[in-house]
N, C-alpha and C positions, 0 to 999 in steps of 0.2 A: 504494500500500500504506500502511495506517495504521501508526503507530508501535508499537502493541501487537503487530501481526502481525510487524513487523520484529524486535522484541525476542524474540518466540517463535521466530522463525527462528534467531536467534543463540543462544538458549538451547538449541536442539536440537543444536548442535554440541558441547555438553558431553560427549556420548557418546564420539565418536571423537577429538575434539581433546584431551580430558583424558587420553587413554591414551598420550600420546607418551612416548617414552623421553627423559629429559632429557639424557642423554649417549648418543650413538651411537658404536659401535665397530665395527671390522672389521680386516681385514688384506688387504694386496695382495702377491701372490707373483709373482716373476719366473719365467716358464716357460722362454722361449728368445727369442732375437733381441729384438724389441721387443714381445713378447707377455706380458701379465700377467693374472693371475686375481685378482679382488677377491671377498672373501666377507664378508657382513655378519654381525653378531653373531647374527642369526636363522638363518643358514645359506644365505642366498640368494647366488647366484654370478653375476658378470658378467665376461665376458672382454673385455679391451682389446687391440687390435692396431693399431700405427701404420700398418701396410700394409693394414688392413681385409680380411684374408683369413681370419682365425681368430676375429675378434671385432670389436666396434664401437669407435669413437673415444670418448674421454671427453666430447667436446663433443656427441656424439649422445645420450649418456645425460643430459646436462644438459637438452637439449630434451625428451627423454622425461619427465624429472622435472618440468619446468614444466607440460607437458601433463597428466601424471598427477595432480599436486597440484590443478590447477585443475579437472580432471574430477571428482575426488572431491568437492570443494566444490560445484560447480555441480549435479552430479547429486543430491547430498544436499539442497540447497536446493530444487530443483525438486520432489523427492518431498515435502518438507515443505510446499510450496505446493500440494499436491494435484494435481500434474501426473502423468499416467500415461506414464512413459517406457518405450517399447518397444525403442528402439535408441539408442545414443549412441556417437559417434566424434569424435575430434579429429584433424584433419590439421594437421601442424605443419611449419614450415620456418624456417630461420634464415640470415641473411646475416652472414658474418664479415668482420672487418677483414683485409685481405690481408697486412699486416706484423705481426710480433710486437709485443706479444702479440696473437694472433689471436682476440680475444674477439668475441662477437656484437654487431653494430651494431644489428640488428633481428631480431625474432622475430614470426612470424605464426602465429596459432592460429585454425583454422576449426572451430567446433563444429557438428557435424551431429547434430541430435536429432530423433527420431521419437516420436510418441505423441499423446495427447489432453490438452487443457487446458494446452498449452505456448504461451505468448504472448511477444511481444517484451518486454513490460513485466516479466514474470517472469524471462526470461533476462537482461535488462539488470541487474536487481537482483541476481541470483545471481552474475553475472560481477563486478559492482561489489564485492560483499561479499568475493568471493574475492581480487580484486586489491588492494583497499584495506585488508583486515584479516586474512584467514585463510590465504591461500596462502603457506606458509613459503618455498617455493622461489622463487616470483615475488618475494617481498620480500627475498630474499637476492641478487638480481641487481644488477648495476651500475645506478646511477640514470640513466645516459645511454643505456641500451638502449631503443630504441623497441619497445614490445610492442603489437601490433595484434590485437585479438580480434574476430572476426565470427562469425556463425552462420547456419545454414540450419535452418528448422523445416519438418518434413514430416509 
């Protein structure tokens, strides 16, 4: 990819990246036992449950957030590179440290993308831009977490 095309890709992010809320707010409410409900300032709700019966674990939502942030970036870049995406899915997994604090030691993301005009070169560039510059969640992670990203083009 030439430098002009790369600059155009990055300029295209001004749309959704410039609309961020500089301050994010919300509230977490204790329901019962070790069950909590979190609500964002926009009204979205996530239920957390230490026993995983009524909600998810906070560490699960961290994995979902990494995958979601990267998905938005990569999908957007592929569209700007004139790829026709017909289906897009990221499978994710994380390996945690067994002792407290039980942070993730490694995260694996597998991007499964279907469509026309999707090439390894385009995907590599989109992933690189997301990881190195634009994915806020990825860049908020501990620096010692090994993050592996692979993909399947169909």
